C-alpha positions in Angstrom: -123.3 -7.5 36.4 -121.4 -7.5 38.9 -121.0 -9.3 42.6 -118.0 -7.6 43.8 -115.5 -5.0 45.1 -112.7 -4.6 45.2 -109.1 -3.5 47.1 -107.0 -1.6 44.7 -103.2 -2.4 43.9 -101.2 -2.0 41.4 -100.9 -4.5 38.9 -99.9 -4.0 35.6 -97.7 -7.3 35.1 -101.3 -9.5 35.6 -103.0 -6.7 32.9 -100.1 -7.3 31.0 -99.7 -10.5 30.5 -103.3 -11.5 30.1 -102.4 -9.5 26.8 -99.6 -11.6 26.1 -100.1 -14.7 27.2 -103.8 -14.8 28.2 -103.7 -18.9 29.1 -101.1 -18.2 31.1 -102.4 -15.7 32.9 -106.2 -17.0 33.4 -104.1 -20.3 35.1 -102.6 -18.1 37.0 -104.8 -16.0 38.7 -108.4 -15.0 38.5 -110.3 -12.2 36.9 -113.5 -10.0 37.1 -114.5 -7.5 35.4 -116.3 -3.7 36.4 -117.0 -1.0 35.7 -115.5 2.5 36.3 -119.2 3.7 37.8 -122.5 2.9 37.7 -122.6 5.2 34.7 -120.1 3.9 32.7 -122.6 2.6 30.3 -126.4 3.3 31.0 -127.3 2.6 27.1 -128.0 -1.7 25.8 -124.7 0.0 23.6 -121.3 0.1 24.6 -118.0 0.4 22.8 -114.3 1.7 23.0 -112.7 2.2 26.5 -109.0 1.7 28.1 -109.0 -0.7 30.7 -106.6 -0.7 34.3 -106.0 -3.4 36.5 -105.7 -3.7 40.5 -104.7 -6.3 43.0 -108.2 -7.5 45.2 -106.9 -10.5 47.5 -104.7 -13.1 47.2 -104.5 -13.7 42.7 -107.4 -11.6 42.2 -107.7 -8.9 39.6 -110.3 -6.7 39.0 -110.6 -5.0 35.1 -111.4 -1.6 36.0 -112.9 -0.6 32.7 -113.5 3.1 31.7 -115.7 4.4 29.0 -113.6 6.9 26.1 -111.4 6.2 23.5 -109.0 3.6 25.1 -108.5 0.4 22.9 -110.3 -1.6 24.5 -114.0 -2.6 24.2 -117.0 -3.1 25.9 -119.8 -4.6 26.2 -122.5 -3.9 28.9 -124.5 -6.6 31.1 -128.1 -5.6 30.6 -131.6 -7.0 33.3 -134.7 -7.6 31.5 -136.4 -4.7 32.4 -133.3 -2.8 30.4 -133.9 -5.1 27.3 -131.6 -8.3 28.2 -128.8 -7.4 25.8 -126.0 -5.7 25.9 -124.1 -5.0 22.8 -120.8 -3.5 21.1 -119.0 -3.1 18.1 -115.4 -4.0 17.3 -114.4 -3.3 13.8 -112.3 -6.3 12.1 -108.3 -6.4 11.9 -107.6 -5.0 16.0 -103.2 -5.9 17.3 -102.9 -8.1 19.2 -103.4 -7.5 22.9 -106.7 -6.7 22.4 -109.9 -7.0 24.7 -112.9 -7.6 24.9 -114.4 -7.5 28.1 -117.9 -7.7 30.3 -119.2 -8.4 32.5 -120.1 -11.3 35.2 -122.1 -14.5 33.8 -123.9 -16.5 35.7 -126.1 -17.9 33.2 -125.6 -15.4 30.5 -124.6 -16.2 27.2 -122.3 -14.2 24.7 -122.7 -14.2 20.9 -120.4 -12.9 18.1 -122.1 -12.1 14.9 -119.5 -11.3 12.2 -121.7 -8.0 9.8 -120.1 -5.0 7.5 -116.4 -5.3 8.6 -117.2 -5.4 12.2 -118.2 -8.5 14.9 -121.1 -7.5 17.2 -120.7 -8.5 20.4 -123.7 -10.0 22.4 -123.8 -10.6 26.3 -127.2 -12.5 26.4 -129.1 -12.1 29.8 -129.6 -16.0 30.8 -129.1 -16.7 27.1 -133.4 -15.8 26.6 -133.3 -12.9 25.2 -131.2 -12.4 21.6 -133.2 -12.3 19.1 -131.1 -13.6 15.8 -133.8 -12.3 13.3 -133.4 -9.5 14.5 -129.2 -9.1 14.1 -127.7 -9.3 11.2 -124.7 -10.8 9.9 -123.6 -14.4 10.4 -123.2 -15.8 13.8 -119.5 -16.9 14.1 -119.4 -17.3 18.2 -121.5 -19.1 21.1 -120.8 -19.8 24.1 -123.9 -20.7 26.3 -123.6 -21.0 30.3 -122.6 -24.8 30.2 -119.4 -24.6 28.1 -118.1 -22.2 31.0 -119.6 -23.7 33.5 -118.0 -26.6 32.9 -120.4 -30.2 33.1 -119.1 -30.6 36.8 -120.8 -26.6 37.5 -117.1 -26.6 39.7 -118.7 -23.2 40.6 -121.9 -23.6 41.4 -120.6 -26.8 43.8 -118.4 -25.6 45.0 -119.7 -22.4 46.2 -122.6 -24.5 48.2 -119.3 -26.4 49.5 -117.5 -23.6 50.9 -120.7 -22.4 52.1 -121.2 -25.0 54.6 -117.2 -25.8 55.1 -117.1 -22.2 56.3 -120.2 -21.0 57.9 -120.4 -18.2 55.7 -122.2 -17.1 52.5 -120.2 -17.8 49.2 -120.9 -16.5 45.9 -119.2 -17.2 42.9 -118.2 -16.1 39.2 -118.0 -16.7 35.4 -115.5 -13.8 33.9 -115.8 -14.5 30.1 -112.0 -12.6 28.7 -112.3 -12.2 24.5 -108.1 -11.5 23.7 -107.5 -11.0 20.3 -104.0 -13.4 20.1 -101.9 -14.3 17.0 -104.7 -12.9 14.2 -107.4 -15.0 16.3 -110.5 -14.2 18.8 -109.7 -16.7 21.9 -112.3 -17.1 24.7 -111.1 -17.9 28.5 -112.5 -18.1 31.0 -112.0 -17.3 34.6 -114.1 -18.0 37.7 -113.6 -16.3 40.7 -114.9 -17.5 44.4 -116.0 -14.6 47.3 -116.4 -15.8 50.7 -118.2 -13.6 52.7 -116.8 -10.4 52.2 -113.5 -9.5 51.5 -112.1 -13.3 51.5 -111.7 -13.9 47.1 -110.8 -17.6 45.9 -109.8 -18.6 42.1 -111.7 -21.6 40.2 -111.2 -23.2 37.1 -114.5 -24.5 35.6 -113.3 -25.8 32.5 -110.6 -28.7 31.9 -109.1 -26.1 29.9 -110.1 -21.9 30.7 -109.6 -21.9 25.9 -113.9 -21.9 25.7 -113.4 -21.7 21.8 -111.9 -19.2 19.2 -112.5 -17.8 16.2 -110.4 -15.9 13.2 -110.4 -11.9 13.1 -111.1 -12.0 9.1 
């Protein structure tokens, strides 16, 4: 779920780099996913979308998701009242550069199941609401908080330190970016601090921003 509000700016090159060379992109910039409006996806099931990119501040960019018959995919965050699990279905055989996106994660889990010629992506609130007995197919990917936050919990500890050093409340967010690359789906993590209302900074929560990958076949 988005916790940041960003200003506009041209960032087509950053989006293209994320599609063509995601490792370089996430090492160079911070990315955060937002929806074009609050009702882009008002059910637990997402789907195809188009993605635009806008500069926020310094090296931080927002990826703005609009629901339509685009080339990318979005699976929504859902709170416990609305179900706790958001999902979308992505057919096998996507092109390199295709993005599968969701809102920021500070405790949630990503799970992907393979079923009937497609992958089903799940955003599991706090890693607690997904019932595998009701999810068809085989689990091919599971990324929990400890995997993307890293063993040192750099995001939460860094936010605490910045709150003290700047005397300004600081929030943090992790974004999991799944990119189709060389016939695989690769899951990257990007970290962002928001110091006060408008000061954005990036952080890398893990040794490598590439968390895991799985074959698209």
